[in-house]
Backbone of each chain as ProteinMPNN parsed JSONL, in Angstrom:
{"seq_chain_A": "MMIKHSGEVLEERSSLKGTKGCTLRWLIAEKDGAEHYAMRLFELQPGGLIPVHTHEDTEHEIFIVEGTAILDDSKDKIIVKKSDVLFVQPGDKHSFINNSAMPFKFICVIPII", "coords_chain_A": {"N_chain_A": [[91.424, 92.984, 68.451], [93.988, 93.879, 70.654], [97.225, 95.083, 70.248], [100.351, 95.868, 71.469], [103.52, 97.378, 72.386], [105.115, 96.746, 75.458], [106.655, 98.831, 76.404], [105.368, 101.095, 75.505], [103.354, 101.6, 77.228], [102.029, 103.544, 79.857], [104.212, 104.292, 82.499], [104.032, 103.909, 85.9], [104.505, 105.027, 89.293], [104.649, 102.772, 92.013], [102.023, 102.708, 94.394], [102.054, 101.588, 96.838], [102.675, 101.776, 100.27], [105.895, 102.508, 101.549], [107.285, 101.371, 99.513], [110.104, 101.277, 97.352], [111.82, 102.453, 94.489], [110.227, 101.245, 92.514], [108.218, 100.583, 89.752], [105.184, 100.317, 87.803], [103.331, 99.013, 85.015], [100.193, 99.04, 83.595], [99.411, 96.686, 81.618], [97.29, 95.285, 80.394], [94.137, 96.219, 81.036], [91.077, 97.242, 82.756], [90.194, 99.449, 81.273], [90.945, 98.728, 78.76], [89.143, 96.916, 78.062], [89.21, 94.585, 79.437], [87.6, 92.267, 81.485], [87.754, 90.443, 83.527], [90.365, 89.919, 84.621], [93.512, 91.568, 85.177], [96.587, 92.48, 83.592], [99.745, 93.289, 84.694], [102.982, 94.858, 84.448], [105.743, 94.822, 86.416], [108.573, 96.675, 87.574], [111.474, 96.548, 89.359], [113.988, 98.372, 90.655], [117.648, 98.065, 91.04], [118.483, 97.857, 94.448], [115.919, 98.397, 95.129], [112.667, 98.037, 96.73], [109.786, 96.22, 97.648], [107.697, 96.308, 100.215], [106.792, 93.927, 102.868], [103.561, 92.683, 102.513], [100.019, 91.955, 102.323], [97.132, 90.747, 100.509], [93.813, 90.68, 101.051], [91.69, 89.701, 99.55], [92.449, 89.089, 96.975], [94.269, 87.255, 94.521], [97.634, 86.774, 93.237], [99.082, 86.096, 90.14], [102.174, 85.369, 89.101], [104.917, 85.84, 86.9], [108.305, 85.707, 86.382], [110.196, 87.827, 84.479], [112.672, 88.909, 84.079], [115.845, 89.108, 85.68], [116.774, 88.878, 89.223], [115.61, 88.479, 92.628], [115.073, 88.874, 96.18], [112.626, 87.115, 97.779], [110.57, 87.714, 100.418], [108.633, 86.121, 102.657], [107.87, 86.656, 105.14], [108.512, 84.604, 106.753], [110.493, 83.041, 105.529], [113.383, 83.75, 103.476], [113.697, 83.805, 100.123], [115.423, 83.185, 97.13], [114.389, 84.386, 94.066], [113.985, 84.084, 90.513], [114.496, 84.771, 86.951], [112.041, 83.298, 84.863], [110.847, 81.927, 86.922], [107.832, 81.034, 88.639], [105.167, 82.309, 90.511], [102.558, 81.767, 92.723], [100.587, 83.665, 94.485], [98.482, 83.512, 97.03], [95.292, 84.748, 98.37], [95.888, 86.499, 101.36], [98.488, 85.537, 101.673], [101.629, 86.505, 102.797], [103.98, 88.71, 101.308], [106.963, 90.016, 99.786], [109.414, 91.888, 97.993], [112.861, 92.216, 97.421], [115.306, 93.84, 95.738], [118.434, 93.085, 95.544], [120.338, 92.905, 93.67], [122.41, 93.822, 90.813], [120.976, 94.446, 88.634], [117.883, 95.364, 86.926], [114.784, 94.017, 88.149], [112.177, 92.291, 86.822], [108.737, 91.593, 86.519], [105.743, 89.894, 85.507], [102.482, 90.393, 86.674], [99.421, 89.161, 87.393], [96.197, 90.105, 88.257], [92.905, 89.744, 89.734], [90.027, 91.465, 88.421], [87.898, 93.233, 90.304]], "CA_chain_A": [[92.606, 92.573, 69.199], [94.926, 94.96, 70.994], [98.643, 94.691, 70.213], [101.228, 97.004, 71.733], [104.766, 97.036, 73.079], [104.948, 97.135, 76.865], [107.313, 100.119, 76.609], [104.435, 102.184, 75.135], [102.339, 101.74, 78.272], [102.402, 104.492, 80.919], [104.937, 103.728, 83.645], [103.567, 104.613, 87.106], [105.137, 104.615, 90.546], [103.778, 101.982, 92.885], [101.443, 103.516, 95.478], [102.132, 100.839, 98.103], [103.488, 102.509, 101.249], [107.197, 101.92, 101.878], [107.918, 100.846, 98.302], [111.182, 102.107, 96.795], [112.393, 102.051, 93.197], [109.301, 100.289, 91.879], [107.189, 101.111, 88.861], [104.356, 99.308, 87.147], [102.577, 99.379, 83.815], [98.958, 98.25, 83.427], [99.497, 96.26, 80.217], [95.912, 94.995, 79.958], [93.343, 96.672, 82.181], [89.641, 97.431, 82.53], [90.003, 100.452, 80.216], [91.185, 98.066, 77.472], [88.042, 95.977, 77.833], [89.363, 93.371, 80.258], [86.494, 92.209, 82.451], [87.955, 89.462, 84.605], [91.677, 90.003, 85.265], [94.385, 92.589, 84.578], [98.0, 92.099, 83.516], [100.653, 94.404, 84.959], [104.426, 94.584, 84.404], [106.458, 95.542, 87.477], [110.025, 96.782, 87.452], [112.076, 96.921, 90.652], [115.377, 98.738, 90.352], [118.632, 97.64, 92.035], [118.257, 98.572, 95.716], [114.476, 98.627, 95.285], [111.964, 97.25, 97.751], [108.328, 96.174, 97.839], [107.672, 95.777, 101.58], [105.875, 92.805, 103.149], [102.148, 93.045, 102.562], [99.085, 90.904, 101.893], [95.859, 91.187, 99.926], [92.861, 89.752, 101.674], [90.678, 89.141, 98.654], [92.899, 88.885, 95.601], [95.466, 86.463, 94.278], [98.577, 87.238, 92.216], [99.782, 85.084, 89.341], [103.406, 86.095, 88.773], [105.956, 85.196, 86.092], [109.47, 86.598, 86.388], [110.631, 88.05, 83.101], [114.078, 89.33, 84.027], [116.541, 89.446, 86.919], [116.597, 88.093, 90.445], [115.269, 89.261, 93.822], [114.785, 88.09, 97.377], [111.22, 87.123, 98.181], [110.438, 87.547, 101.864], [107.218, 85.836, 102.96], [107.846, 86.954, 106.578], [109.091, 83.435, 107.449], [111.735, 82.678, 104.827], [113.861, 84.597, 102.391], [113.904, 82.875, 99.012], [115.86, 83.872, 95.911], [113.56, 84.079, 92.896], [114.747, 84.468, 89.311], [113.867, 84.691, 85.627], [111.274, 82.101, 84.518], [110.131, 81.381, 88.08], [106.386, 81.29, 88.677], [104.72, 82.447, 91.9], [101.123, 81.913, 92.916], [100.401, 84.295, 95.788], [97.046, 83.4, 97.301], [94.822, 85.762, 99.311], [96.414, 86.341, 102.711], [99.924, 85.189, 101.665], [102.529, 87.647, 102.94], [105.033, 88.706, 100.294], [107.83, 91.191, 99.691], [110.538, 91.672, 97.082], [114.025, 93.074, 97.634], [116.272, 93.65, 94.647], [119.796, 93.385, 95.981], [121.229, 92.619, 92.532], [122.859, 95.02, 90.083], [120.149, 94.565, 87.429], [116.449, 95.464, 87.213], [113.989, 92.798, 88.367], [110.899, 92.562, 86.137], [107.801, 90.471, 86.562], [104.33, 90.016, 85.145], [101.611, 90.084, 87.809], [98.016, 89.186, 86.953], [95.261, 90.196, 89.399], [91.498, 89.79, 89.314], [89.296, 92.735, 88.41], [86.775, 92.979, 91.238]], "C_chain_A": [[93.502, 93.782, 69.453], [96.348, 94.391, 70.978], [99.46, 95.94, 70.499], [102.52, 96.505, 72.376], [104.627, 97.531, 74.514], [105.603, 98.486, 77.165], [106.433, 101.321, 76.267], [103.462, 102.507, 76.267], [102.875, 102.657, 79.377], [103.056, 103.791, 82.098], [104.571, 104.56, 84.881], [104.364, 104.152, 88.316], [104.146, 103.805, 91.358], [103.289, 102.856, 94.038], [101.519, 102.799, 96.826], [103.116, 101.53, 99.046], [104.794, 101.762, 101.544], [107.938, 101.355, 100.688], [108.976, 101.823, 97.786], [111.615, 101.558, 95.444], [111.531, 101.08, 92.432], [108.292, 101.02, 91.002], [106.36, 99.963, 88.311], [103.665, 99.903, 85.925], [101.358, 98.456, 83.751], [98.875, 97.861, 81.949], [98.115, 95.998, 79.626], [95.015, 95.249, 81.166], [91.88, 96.832, 81.778], [89.392, 98.396, 81.36], [90.247, 99.874, 78.825], [90.08, 97.064, 77.139], [88.157, 94.694, 78.633], [88.292, 93.383, 81.344], [86.826, 91.374, 83.684], [89.285, 89.596, 85.341], [92.534, 90.986, 84.475], [95.825, 92.104, 84.628], [98.851, 93.346, 83.714], [102.099, 93.935, 84.807], [105.091, 95.457, 85.454], [107.945, 95.586, 87.157], [110.567, 97.325, 88.771], [113.56, 97.163, 90.396], [116.339, 98.142, 91.382], [118.486, 98.492, 93.3], [116.787, 98.798, 96.017], [113.828, 97.634, 96.238], [110.451, 97.35, 97.57], [108.148, 95.547, 99.224], [106.638, 94.667, 101.776], [104.439, 93.327, 103.248], [101.308, 91.833, 102.155], [97.887, 91.568, 101.205], [94.82, 90.192, 100.409], [91.973, 89.025, 100.673], [91.201, 88.767, 97.276], [94.184, 88.063, 95.556], [96.37, 87.176, 93.269], [99.072, 86.015, 91.457], [100.976, 85.794, 88.722], [104.34, 85.237, 87.934], [107.12, 86.174, 86.006], [110.111, 86.629, 84.999], [112.139, 88.293, 83.041], [114.606, 89.541, 85.44], [116.288, 88.486, 88.063], [116.22, 89.038, 91.587], [115.141, 88.302, 94.99], [113.297, 88.25, 97.664], [111.174, 86.842, 99.671], [108.957, 87.32, 102.153], [106.947, 85.993, 104.465], [108.283, 85.752, 107.417], [110.467, 83.138, 106.851], [112.103, 83.748, 103.818], [114.315, 83.665, 101.271], [114.388, 83.674, 97.802], [114.971, 83.425, 94.755], [114.216, 84.703, 91.665], [113.918, 84.302, 88.043], [113.255, 83.311, 85.372], [110.693, 81.376, 85.723], [108.673, 81.848, 88.032], [105.972, 81.34, 90.141], [103.2, 82.578, 91.901], [100.91, 82.387, 94.349], [98.895, 84.296, 96.07], [96.605, 84.48, 98.298], [95.364, 85.476, 100.718], [97.892, 85.98, 102.774], [100.77, 86.455, 101.796], [103.621, 87.556, 101.883], [105.709, 90.064, 100.211], [108.903, 90.871, 98.662], [111.632, 92.689, 97.384], [114.98, 92.802, 96.481], [117.661, 94.071, 95.132], [120.82, 93.03, 94.896], [121.605, 93.936, 91.846], [121.997, 95.302, 88.853], [118.677, 94.739, 87.807], [115.801, 94.071, 87.351], [112.596, 93.092, 87.792], [109.993, 91.348, 86.221], [106.408, 90.886, 86.093], [103.51, 89.634, 86.37], [100.158, 90.245, 87.363], [97.12, 89.156, 88.191], [93.825, 90.213, 88.887], [90.982, 91.226, 89.277], [88.038, 92.492, 89.235], [85.78, 94.14, 91.161]], "O_chain_A": [[93.734, 94.599, 68.561], [96.635, 93.369, 71.6], [99.28, 96.963, 69.839], [102.603, 95.37, 72.844], [104.084, 98.609, 74.755], [105.169, 99.204, 78.066], [106.72, 102.441, 76.691], [102.825, 103.56, 76.265], [104.034, 102.549, 79.777], [102.522, 102.819, 82.631], [104.778, 105.774, 84.9], [104.842, 103.019, 88.358], [102.954, 104.11, 91.391], [104.051, 103.65, 94.59], [101.093, 103.346, 97.844], [104.248, 101.83, 98.666], [104.797, 100.55, 101.759], [109.079, 100.91, 100.814], [108.77, 103.036, 97.784], [111.76, 100.347, 95.273], [112.046, 100.181, 91.768], [107.609, 101.944, 91.445], [106.769, 98.802, 88.345], [103.451, 101.111, 85.822], [101.49, 97.235, 83.842], [98.337, 98.608, 81.131], [97.807, 96.426, 78.514], [95.125, 94.573, 82.189], [91.498, 96.594, 80.632], [88.486, 98.181, 80.555], [89.815, 100.449, 77.827], [90.084, 96.446, 76.074], [87.306, 93.812, 78.526], [88.104, 94.385, 82.034], [86.248, 91.574, 84.753], [89.336, 89.408, 86.557], [92.321, 91.211, 83.284], [96.237, 91.417, 85.563], [98.701, 94.334, 82.995], [102.403, 92.76, 85.013], [105.013, 96.684, 85.392], [108.499, 94.666, 86.556], [110.181, 98.398, 89.233], [114.287, 96.264, 89.974], [115.916, 97.754, 92.471], [118.377, 99.715, 93.216], [116.451, 99.342, 97.069], [114.357, 96.557, 96.511], [109.911, 98.436, 97.363], [108.423, 94.359, 99.39], [105.733, 94.491, 100.961], [104.153, 94.283, 103.969], [101.838, 90.818, 101.701], [97.67, 92.775, 101.312], [94.953, 88.988, 100.187], [91.555, 87.891, 100.903], [90.465, 88.183, 96.481], [95.051, 88.164, 96.424], [95.928, 88.066, 92.542], [99.442, 85.011, 92.066], [100.814, 86.711, 87.917], [104.534, 84.055, 88.217], [106.946, 87.327, 85.609], [110.503, 85.604, 84.442], [112.797, 87.925, 82.068], [113.907, 90.083, 86.296], [115.675, 87.431, 87.897], [116.478, 90.24, 91.523], [115.106, 87.084, 94.817], [112.782, 89.362, 97.776], [111.694, 85.823, 100.127], [108.128, 88.201, 101.929], [105.933, 85.525, 104.982], [108.412, 85.855, 108.637], [111.46, 83.004, 107.565], [111.267, 84.534, 103.371], [115.208, 82.839, 101.459], [113.826, 84.722, 97.486], [114.821, 82.23, 94.501], [114.911, 85.715, 91.761], [112.806, 83.772, 88.061], [113.883, 82.286, 85.637], [110.101, 80.308, 85.565], [108.342, 82.892, 87.472], [106.389, 80.491, 90.929], [102.633, 83.394, 91.175], [101.036, 81.615, 95.299], [98.136, 85.007, 95.412], [97.44, 85.062, 98.991], [95.301, 84.344, 101.197], [98.5, 86.106, 103.836], [100.637, 87.376, 100.99], [104.128, 86.473, 101.591], [105.123, 91.102, 100.517], [109.263, 89.708, 98.479], [111.359, 93.873, 97.578], [115.41, 91.667, 96.274], [118.008, 95.252, 95.129], [122.01, 92.876, 95.173], [121.171, 95.013, 92.253], [122.239, 96.26, 88.119], [118.262, 94.313, 88.885], [116.238, 93.098, 86.736], [111.923, 94.027, 88.226], [110.43, 90.215, 86.018], [105.969, 92.026, 86.251], [103.819, 88.645, 87.034], [99.727, 91.34, 87.002], [97.267, 88.295, 89.059], [93.557, 90.635, 87.762], [91.455, 92.087, 90.018], [87.216, 91.641, 88.894], [84.766, 94.132, 91.86]]}, "seq_chain_B": "MMIKHSGEVLEERSSLKGTKGCTLRWLIAEKDGAEHYAMRLFELQPGGLIPVHTHEDTEHEIFIVEGTAILDDSKDKIIVKKSDVLFVQPGDKHSFINNSAMPFKFICVIPII", "coords_chain_B": {"N_chain_B": [[101.921, 79.978, 99.537], [102.846, 79.303, 96.236], [105.858, 78.472, 94.689], [107.813, 78.007, 91.888], [110.044, 76.794, 89.287], [109.537, 77.501, 85.867], [110.476, 75.559, 84.153], [110.194, 73.197, 85.538], [107.638, 72.427, 85.254], [105.261, 70.278, 83.769], [105.639, 69.664, 80.338], [103.525, 69.92, 77.647], [102.1, 68.727, 74.56], [100.425, 70.898, 72.312], [96.923, 70.591, 71.853], [95.461, 71.635, 69.851], [94.045, 71.392, 66.671], [96.033, 70.979, 63.783], [98.196, 72.322, 64.689], [101.705, 72.82, 64.888], [104.862, 71.937, 66.218], [104.544, 73.027, 68.784], [104.39, 73.534, 72.213], [103.003, 73.541, 75.543], [102.921, 74.728, 78.945], [101.171, 74.395, 81.907], [101.392, 76.708, 84.046], [100.188, 77.92, 86.294], [97.355, 76.619, 87.53], [93.986, 75.224, 87.804], [94.35, 72.977, 89.446], [96.31, 73.86, 91.116], [95.041, 75.492, 92.792], [94.056, 77.767, 91.683], [91.332, 79.814, 90.995], [90.104, 81.574, 89.28], [91.548, 82.35, 86.923], [93.979, 81.037, 84.631], [97.488, 80.523, 84.155], [99.543, 80.043, 81.431], [102.496, 78.838, 79.741], [103.63, 79.101, 76.567], [105.49, 77.537, 73.944], [106.834, 77.927, 70.843], [108.363, 76.332, 68.293], [111.086, 77.026, 65.903], [109.807, 77.205, 62.637], [107.396, 76.381, 63.518], [103.782, 76.332, 64.044], [100.714, 77.786, 64.985], [97.561, 77.37, 64.064], [95.065, 79.541, 62.466], [92.482, 80.441, 64.621], [89.625, 80.784, 66.825], [88.165, 81.736, 69.996], [85.122, 81.419, 71.424], [84.127, 82.22, 73.898], [86.136, 82.987, 75.603], [88.827, 85.09, 76.655], [92.262, 85.967, 75.815], [95.118, 86.916, 77.564], [98.143, 88.017, 76.7], [101.675, 87.907, 76.947], [104.733, 88.443, 75.471], [107.585, 86.603, 75.891], [109.947, 85.823, 74.769], [111.656, 85.922, 71.643], [110.38, 86.128, 68.211], [107.458, 86.282, 66.1], [105.058, 85.703, 63.453], [101.957, 87.125, 63.591], [98.85, 86.213, 62.557], [95.815, 87.508, 61.862], [93.851, 86.821, 60.214], [93.221, 88.88, 58.613], [95.376, 90.688, 58.558], [98.973, 90.366, 58.572], [101.128, 90.462, 61.155], [104.174, 91.363, 62.652], [105.198, 90.18, 65.724], [106.852, 90.536, 68.897], [109.354, 90.014, 71.514], [108.375, 91.284, 74.678], [106.087, 92.453, 73.704], [102.552, 92.944, 74.03], [99.443, 91.332, 73.944], [96.012, 91.507, 73.614], [93.622, 89.354, 73.227], [90.446, 89.182, 72.322], [87.232, 87.541, 72.992], [86.185, 85.78, 70.133], [88.046, 87.004, 68.436], [90.066, 86.364, 65.695], [93.08, 84.483, 65.521], [96.524, 83.559, 65.037], [99.738, 82.022, 65.07], [102.925, 82.093, 63.586], [106.051, 80.811, 63.506], [108.629, 81.908, 61.922], [111.237, 82.365, 62.401], [114.654, 81.779, 63.529], [114.769, 81.073, 66.125], [113.317, 79.892, 69.246], [109.93, 80.845, 70.044], [108.37, 82.315, 72.675], [105.668, 82.636, 74.903], [103.602, 84.022, 77.496], [100.335, 83.133, 78.355], [97.283, 83.994, 79.531], [94.272, 82.676, 80.62], [90.701, 82.621, 81.287], [89.293, 80.625, 83.941], [86.672, 78.59, 83.526]], "CA_chain_B": [[102.408, 80.504, 98.262], [103.542, 78.314, 95.396], [106.989, 79.016, 93.928], [108.502, 76.955, 91.128], [110.622, 77.259, 88.021], [108.643, 77.044, 84.792], [111.048, 74.335, 83.568], [109.761, 72.021, 86.333], [106.222, 72.14, 84.956], [105.072, 69.33, 82.658], [105.52, 70.266, 79.002], [102.542, 69.13, 76.897], [101.852, 69.163, 73.176], [99.141, 71.555, 72.115], [95.932, 69.688, 71.259], [94.723, 72.336, 68.797], [94.228, 70.727, 65.375], [96.835, 71.698, 62.793], [99.334, 72.963, 65.351], [102.99, 72.13, 64.702], [106.017, 72.438, 66.969], [104.048, 73.889, 69.861], [104.122, 72.928, 73.516], [102.577, 74.478, 76.594], [103.03, 74.325, 80.353], [100.168, 75.055, 82.76], [102.208, 77.194, 85.164], [99.281, 78.076, 87.437], [96.102, 76.053, 87.023], [92.969, 74.88, 88.809], [94.908, 71.999, 90.405], [97.164, 74.59, 92.06], [94.168, 76.311, 93.63], [93.579, 78.957, 90.958], [89.87, 79.719, 90.832], [89.548, 82.53, 88.319], [92.263, 82.382, 85.645], [95.141, 80.143, 84.593], [98.633, 81.06, 83.426], [100.255, 79.029, 80.664], [103.667, 79.266, 78.974], [103.686, 78.433, 75.265], [106.76, 77.594, 73.215], [106.63, 77.577, 69.424], [109.707, 76.131, 67.737], [111.291, 77.525, 64.536], [108.996, 76.422, 61.702], [106.155, 75.99, 64.195], [102.542, 76.993, 63.631], [99.412, 77.66, 65.662], [96.707, 77.844, 62.963], [94.033, 80.54, 62.78], [91.35, 79.92, 65.387], [88.987, 81.742, 67.74], [87.509, 81.175, 71.18], [83.89, 82.212, 71.477], [83.754, 82.7, 75.233], [87.278, 83.274, 76.48], [89.857, 86.008, 76.203], [93.657, 85.646, 76.106], [96.024, 88.022, 77.868], [99.415, 87.438, 76.245], [102.912, 88.69, 77.052], [105.774, 87.684, 74.764], [108.753, 86.48, 76.767], [111.167, 85.563, 73.998], [111.555, 85.62, 70.223], [109.454, 86.846, 67.328], [106.59, 85.428, 65.275], [104.053, 86.41, 62.661], [100.586, 86.959, 64.06], [97.908, 86.32, 61.444], [94.456, 87.625, 62.415], [93.051, 86.472, 59.024], [93.174, 90.076, 57.75], [96.74, 91.205, 58.457], [100.076, 89.613, 59.169], [101.84, 91.436, 61.982], [105.302, 90.774, 63.393], [105.159, 90.425, 67.166], [108.198, 90.27, 69.432], [109.589, 90.074, 72.957], [107.816, 92.409, 75.439], [104.788, 92.877, 73.179], [101.379, 92.541, 74.797], [98.309, 91.102, 73.054], [94.737, 91.199, 74.273], [92.797, 88.66, 72.234], [89.104, 89.126, 72.921], [86.407, 86.463, 72.445], [85.836, 85.951, 68.721], [89.178, 87.509, 67.642], [90.854, 85.324, 65.024], [94.516, 84.629, 65.759], [97.41, 82.483, 64.59], [101.154, 82.389, 65.188], [103.844, 81.364, 62.709], [107.428, 81.147, 63.868], [109.53, 81.748, 60.773], [112.572, 82.789, 62.83], [115.559, 80.666, 63.84], [114.793, 80.91, 67.58], [111.988, 79.623, 69.817], [109.031, 81.952, 70.359], [107.749, 81.926, 73.947], [104.748, 83.641, 75.43], [102.668, 83.761, 78.587], [98.947, 83.306, 77.92], [96.385, 83.835, 80.683], [92.878, 82.435, 80.206], [89.803, 82.426, 82.423], [88.835, 79.284, 84.315], [85.2, 78.687, 83.417]], "C_chain_B": [[103.115, 79.387, 97.497], [104.653, 79.03, 94.628], [107.635, 77.857, 93.186], [109.13, 77.568, 89.886], [109.757, 76.704, 86.893], [109.16, 75.761, 84.131], [110.657, 73.068, 84.311], [108.361, 71.563, 85.946], [106.133, 71.258, 83.709], [104.866, 70.059, 81.334], [104.615, 69.361, 78.164], [102.448, 69.627, 75.464], [100.495, 69.841, 73.106], [98.187, 70.597, 71.416], [95.152, 70.357, 70.131], [95.064, 71.726, 67.434], [95.049, 71.592, 64.417], [98.056, 72.39, 63.374], [100.601, 72.129, 65.137], [104.052, 72.771, 65.583], [105.641, 73.339, 68.116], [103.804, 73.078, 71.129], [103.621, 73.996, 74.472], [102.769, 73.857, 77.958], [101.969, 75.112, 81.113], [100.882, 75.488, 84.032], [101.38, 77.327, 86.44], [97.889, 77.688, 86.939], [95.158, 75.746, 88.178], [93.529, 73.937, 89.876], [95.83, 72.651, 91.43], [96.34, 75.475, 93.0], [93.671, 77.576, 92.941], [92.088, 78.798, 90.673], [89.348, 80.535, 89.659], [90.227, 82.533, 86.955], [93.519, 81.535, 85.767], [96.235, 80.78, 83.753], [99.376, 79.908, 82.741], [101.474, 79.645, 79.989], [103.716, 78.437, 77.703], [105.081, 78.569, 74.675], [106.517, 77.067, 71.805], [108.016, 77.512, 68.783], [109.846, 76.793, 66.357], [110.551, 76.616, 63.541], [107.645, 76.036, 62.272], [104.973, 76.865, 63.811], [101.424, 76.729, 64.633], [98.414, 78.215, 64.65], [95.624, 78.828, 63.422], [92.86, 79.868, 63.499], [90.767, 81.045, 66.23], [88.481, 80.977, 68.956], [86.276, 82.04, 71.394], [83.658, 82.878, 72.828], [84.923, 83.174, 76.082], [88.252, 84.238, 75.82], [91.242, 85.428, 76.499], [94.352, 86.949, 76.494], [97.431, 87.466, 77.693], [100.562, 88.423, 76.439], [104.014, 87.855, 76.419], [107.084, 87.77, 75.541], [110.038, 86.409, 75.95], [110.825, 85.358, 72.526], [110.596, 86.521, 69.46], [108.603, 85.821, 66.566], [105.724, 86.327, 64.407], [102.695, 86.076, 63.259], [99.679, 87.194, 62.862], [96.504, 86.369, 62.054], [93.402, 87.401, 61.324], [92.785, 87.69, 58.139], [94.599, 90.54, 57.475], [97.736, 90.218, 59.039], [100.98, 90.624, 59.861], [102.998, 90.735, 62.678], [105.176, 91.168, 64.857], [106.46, 89.905, 67.775], [108.224, 90.394, 70.951], [109.08, 91.385, 73.569], [106.578, 93.029, 74.797], [103.674, 92.254, 74.027], [100.22, 92.398, 73.822], [97.08, 90.814, 73.909], [93.807, 90.658, 73.195], [91.418, 88.481, 72.856], [88.293, 87.98, 72.301], [86.018, 86.767, 70.989], [86.97, 86.479, 67.848], [89.941, 86.339, 67.01], [92.336, 85.559, 65.285], [95.264, 83.353, 65.398], [98.833, 82.947, 64.835], [101.98, 81.483, 64.278], [105.247, 81.778, 63.13], [108.34, 80.871, 62.677], [110.939, 82.258, 61.117], [113.42, 81.55, 63.135], [115.581, 80.331, 65.334], [113.395, 80.564, 68.099], [111.237, 80.925, 70.121], [108.254, 81.53, 71.611], [106.817, 83.03, 74.433], [103.918, 83.094, 76.584], [101.265, 84.026, 78.048], [98.032, 82.994, 79.107], [94.951, 83.716, 80.173], [91.995, 82.286, 81.437], [89.563, 80.947, 82.695], [87.316, 79.371, 84.376], [84.561, 77.428, 83.997]], "O_chain_B": [[103.892, 78.624, 98.071], [104.421, 80.062, 93.998], [107.967, 76.837, 93.79], [108.808, 78.687, 89.484], [109.299, 75.564, 86.961], [108.373, 74.97, 83.61], [110.777, 71.972, 83.763], [107.95, 70.449, 86.27], [106.842, 71.473, 82.726], [104.026, 70.953, 81.226], [104.902, 68.177, 77.992], [102.687, 70.802, 75.187], [99.539, 69.416, 73.754], [98.582, 69.875, 70.5], [94.284, 69.734, 69.52], [96.237, 71.567, 67.093], [94.789, 72.785, 64.264], [98.856, 72.975, 62.643], [100.57, 70.9, 65.196], [104.133, 73.995, 65.683], [106.339, 74.314, 68.398], [103.102, 72.067, 71.112], [103.791, 75.193, 74.241], [102.78, 72.636, 78.113], [101.873, 76.333, 80.984], [100.968, 74.72, 84.991], [101.803, 76.91, 87.518], [97.323, 78.332, 86.056], [95.471, 75.969, 89.348], [93.224, 74.077, 91.06], [96.102, 72.076, 92.484], [96.885, 76.123, 93.893], [92.948, 78.37, 93.542], [91.649, 77.764, 90.17], [88.289, 80.238, 89.106], [89.56, 82.701, 85.935], [94.053, 81.34, 86.859], [95.965, 81.479, 82.776], [99.779, 78.937, 83.381], [101.485, 80.841, 79.696], [103.83, 77.213, 77.756], [105.763, 79.574, 74.875], [106.065, 75.94, 71.601], [108.743, 78.505, 68.739], [108.84, 77.088, 65.711], [110.668, 75.393, 63.611], [106.832, 75.425, 61.578], [105.135, 77.983, 63.322], [101.216, 75.597, 65.07], [98.415, 79.419, 64.396], [95.317, 78.928, 64.609], [92.323, 78.861, 63.038], [91.349, 82.125, 66.333], [88.382, 79.75, 68.949], [86.382, 83.259, 71.528], [83.071, 83.957, 72.906], [84.718, 83.708, 77.172], [88.471, 84.209, 74.609], [91.385, 84.522, 77.32], [94.188, 87.967, 75.822], [97.86, 86.573, 78.424], [100.441, 89.611, 76.137], [104.209, 86.696, 76.785], [107.609, 88.851, 75.807], [111.089, 86.879, 76.388], [109.834, 84.707, 72.195], [110.082, 87.515, 69.973], [108.983, 84.66, 66.414], [105.665, 87.542, 64.6], [102.332, 84.909, 63.412], [99.734, 88.248, 62.229], [96.054, 85.409, 62.68], [92.231, 87.741, 61.488], [92.205, 87.568, 57.06], [94.987, 90.759, 56.327], [97.405, 89.367, 59.865], [101.525, 91.526, 59.225], [102.832, 89.646, 63.227], [105.06, 92.349, 65.184], [107.084, 88.977, 67.26], [107.254, 90.818, 71.58], [109.33, 92.464, 73.032], [106.069, 94.033, 75.296], [103.839, 91.201, 74.642], [100.032, 93.256, 72.96], [97.116, 89.978, 74.813], [93.28, 91.403, 72.369], [91.251, 87.716, 73.806], [88.623, 87.503, 71.215], [85.58, 87.872, 70.669], [86.869, 86.411, 66.623], [90.401, 85.438, 67.711], [92.799, 86.699, 65.271], [94.728, 82.245, 65.444], [99.105, 84.147, 64.81], [101.762, 80.273, 64.212], [105.586, 82.961, 63.11], [108.767, 79.738, 62.457], [111.733, 82.546, 60.222], [112.951, 80.418, 63.012], [116.304, 79.434, 65.768], [112.398, 80.906, 67.462], [111.84, 81.957, 70.414], [107.565, 80.51, 71.604], [107.153, 84.213, 74.375], [103.583, 81.911, 76.65], [101.035, 85.024, 77.365], [98.014, 81.874, 79.616], [94.482, 84.548, 79.396], [92.464, 81.879, 82.5], [89.624, 80.121, 81.784], [86.751, 80.124, 85.169], [83.337, 77.304, 84.005]]}, "name": "protein", "num_of_chains": 2, "seq": "MMIKHSGEVLEERSSLKGTKGCTLRWLIAEKDGAEHYAMRLFELQPGGLIPVHTHEDTEHEIFIVEGTAILDDSKDKIIVKKSDVLFVQPGDKHSFINNSAMPFKFICVIPIIMMIKHSGEVLEERSSLKGTKGCTLRWLIAEKDGAEHYAMRLFELQPGGLIPVHTHEDTEHEIFIVEGTAILDDSKDKIIVKKSDVLFVQPGDKHSFINNSAMPFKFICVIPII"}
């Protein structure tokens, strides 16, 4: 069994084009022995942005750990907050804008393909 | 895209034998369209117990959302706390004991088989 604090995990900048103020940590990944899905922790700073994008083949299972943000699905802008759950299916457009004064943190689980 | 607050999701008692003061919510499950893995939120009350058990074929990817507990892997007793990450692989013995005064909450992702 692997046990660690999320703060021990390498914090990386998101590579998605147009993203601002966003880092992620691969909490449980292929290198840890995960074969089917990976768990990441995202942190979006105040003023930060993850621009609208989609994934054609992969879903996201998201749980918001801290803070609030605006979710833009290219049709509506929805405020999402701590303890909200989001199931982003393949092809679903999604974006996050942190216009609050506090960091926005969420768990995002993706398949390992 | 499905968006909901975890508090809206049906809270069920754990069916694991010997468990005390433990509920779970299937935040994202097969009925929601998830094909590969499911996300659950567990809540273990003060004095609550999930007894030592294993799963032969399934892994757990766990993120602790709130509180502290004692994790007993049948060899060691380890204190685990908010923002800790646990990767419980098939066959790994695990147990949680909440001897604190506050609820212990964690996200647990399992494969859909």
